[in-house]
N, C-alpha and C positions, 0 to 999 in steps of 0.2 A: 096221116099226111099223104096226099097223092103227089104224083110227079108234077102237077101244076104248081106245087108250092116250093119247088126247088129254087135255089138262089146262089149267087156269087161265084166268082172265079177264085182260083187258088189264092189263099191268103199267105202272107209271110209277116213275121214280126217286123221286118224292115219296112214293109209297105205301111204298116200301122204307124211306125215311127216317122216315116216320111210324110204321111198325112198330117200327123200332129205338128211336125216341124214347120209346116207351111201355114199354120193357123196364125192369122194376124191378131193383134190384141183386140179383144172383143169390142166391137162397136155397140152402142146401145141399140137394142132390138126395137122393132116397131112397137106400137102400142098394143100389139097382139099377144102379149103375155110371154111366159117363160116356161119351157117344157121341164125345167128342173123343179118347178113347183110340184110338190108331192101329188096333188090331184091331177095335174096335167100329165105327169109322168105315168101315173096309173092308167090314164086314158090311152097314152101312147102304147103301153104294154098290152092293153086289151085290143087295140086296133091291130097291132102286129099279130097278136095271137089269133085274131079272127081270120087273118089271111094265111098264117103259117100252120094253124092247127084246128081251124073251124070251131073255135071256142073263145069266149071272153075270159075264161078261167085260166090265165096264163100260169098261175102258180101250180096248177095240176100237171104241168108239162115238164117238171124236173126229171121225171122218170121216162119220158118219151124217148124211144130209140127205134129206128128201122132203117133199112137200106131202101131208098126210094128210086134206086137205079137211075141216078142222074150223073153217074161218073164220079161222085164225091164220097163214095163209101157209105159208112153209117152217118146218119143225121140224127141228132139227139139234143134233148134238153130244151130250155126255155127260149132259145134263140136259134136253134138248129145248128149247133156245133157239129162240124164234119170231120170224120177221120181222115179224109183226103185233102183237107184245106188248111191244116195247121192249127186251127183254133181249138179243136178238141184236144190235141196234144198239149197245147199251152194250158188249157183248163185242167187236165188231169195232172200236169206238172205242178200247177198252183195248189191243187187239192193235196198232192203228196207233200209239198213243202209245208203245208199247214198240218197235215195229219199223215205222217210217213207210213203208218200201218194200214192205210185204207185198202179196200178190196180192189181198187183199180190200179194201184201202183205197179203191180206186176205186168201191166200191159204197156208201160211206157216204152220199152224197146220196140215192141210191135207197132205202136203208134208212130214212132220215129220212122220205121221202115215203110209203112204204108202211106205216109204223108205224100201227097201229090198224085195219088192213085185211087182206084176204087177197090183195091184189094182188102180182103178180110184176113190175110195171112197173119197168124199169131193171135188173132182176136177170137175167132170161133173155136169151140162151140159155146163158150160160156160168157162172152163179153156182154151180151144183152142182159143176161140174168144178173151179172155183177153190177152193171150200170143201174138196174132197177133197185138193187140193194143199196148202192151208194146214194141213190136219190132220196132215200129216207133219212139220210144224215144231214143235219142242219149245217155242218161244215161244208159239205159238198154243195148244198143249196146256195149258201153264201158265196162260194167260189163261182158258181154259175152267174149269180147276180153281179159280182165284181168284174168278171171277164166280159160280160155283156156291156157293162158301163165303160170299161177301159178300151175295148176294141171298137165298139159300135156307138153307144149312146153319147159318151162324152165328146169324142172327136166330131161327130156329126152336129151335135147341138152347138158346140163351140164355133164350128165353121158357119153355121146358120146365123148365129148372133153376129159374127164378124161381117156377114153379108147383109145385116140389118133386117133379118126376118123374125117374125113373131112365132107364136107357138105352132101354128099350122105349118109354116115353112120349116121350122125345126123338126117337126114330125115327118114331113115329106123327105127331108134329108136323111133322117134316121131310118125310115123304112127303106130308102134306096140303098143305104150302106149295108143294111141287114141282108138284102137280097143279092146285091152285086159286089159287096166287099170293098175295102179301100183299095186305092191304086189309081193309076193315071191312064190306063188304056181305055178305049172307047166305051167298053161295057162295064167299067168299074165306076165307083162313085165319083172319083176325081175327073174322069173323062166325061161323064154325063154332065157334071157341073160346068166343065170347060165348054162343052157344046152349047149349053144353055146361055152362058155368058157371051158367046159369039152372036147370039140372037137378041139378047136383052140385057140391060144393065141391072145389077142388083140394087136394092134400096140404098146400100152403103155407097154405091157409085152415083146415086141420084136418080135411079130408075124407079118405076112403079112396081110395088110388091106383087100385085096380082099378075101383071104382065110378065114379070120375071118368073114367077112360079109356074105359069102356064108354059113358058119356054122350057123350064126344067122338066115338067111332066111330059112334054112332047119328046124331049131328049131321052127321058127314062123309058117311055113307051117304045121308042125306036130301038133302044138297047135291048129291051125285053124281047122284042120280036126277032132278034137275031138268033135266039135259041128256042128250040121247040118246047122245052120244058117251061118256058116263060110266056108262051103264046097267048095264054089267057091273061089279059091286062086289066081285069076288073078291079084289082086293088088300086089302080090308077083311075080307071074310067068311072066306076060306080062307088068309089070310096073317096079318094083324095080330091078328085075333080068336083065331086058333089059339094064338099065343104068349101072349096075355092069359089065355085059359082055362087054359093050362098053368101059369100063375103065374110065367112067365119074365120078370119085370120087369127083369132084368139083361140080357136079350137074349143069353143065353149059348148057344153051340153045344153039341151038334148042333141044327140047325134044319131042319125039314121043312115045306114049304108048297106051295100051288098058286096060280097066277095064270092066269086064263083057261083053267083046266082042265089046265094044264101043270105037272108036278111039278118041284120044285127041292129041293136039299139043300145045307147047309153043315155039314161035319163038324167043323171046328175053326177 
């Protein structure tokens, strides 16, 4: 993963809870499908992985870990959990709750201390090796899946449904929260959504779905350009915008796109 793939501001459990608390009862989404459908969710995982790890094989990324020097410490796993943003700490805590004797449990005090920084203090020299060992454990893999859903997938898809968006819009929200994190500041998911809603009405408000999603992608791109590590906006320009221009609000395959100049395709 290069520095072009970095994402999100510092997370907190409170921010996630605040986002979830603001979700209105889900309105019926557009005719464009539901990202909770297993096939659609698999597509979403592959799309995110193409941008985060340059592969469609997202399940090969449980063991991924490196410091990409973006100020967030170690970035690891299927969704890029970071030692400096709180979500890695919560992941390892969940793993330890489920399997107390796991190889990463001893790092919990260190992860608490480095949260909010790029420090490796208490993690080196063996944290990367031990992460790779843990990644072979199905319990740890499931913990990664569950934290991905709790922190990123479920809140973003629920909010998209409340806004009357179909599968493409649900994915656009999900990809945004993966990179930018939950929260209400201008470069977090909530702030990006608020900016978009000042420009266009959501379908739930009676607005046009395509018009609103273009406004959201405009706001997302502006947020990305405020940080050098996000200056390559191809995951918006040559991925999501391509699907939107094609009118593929249901995110139906076949899908062809590029991220960072690299072509990808999902046939079915």
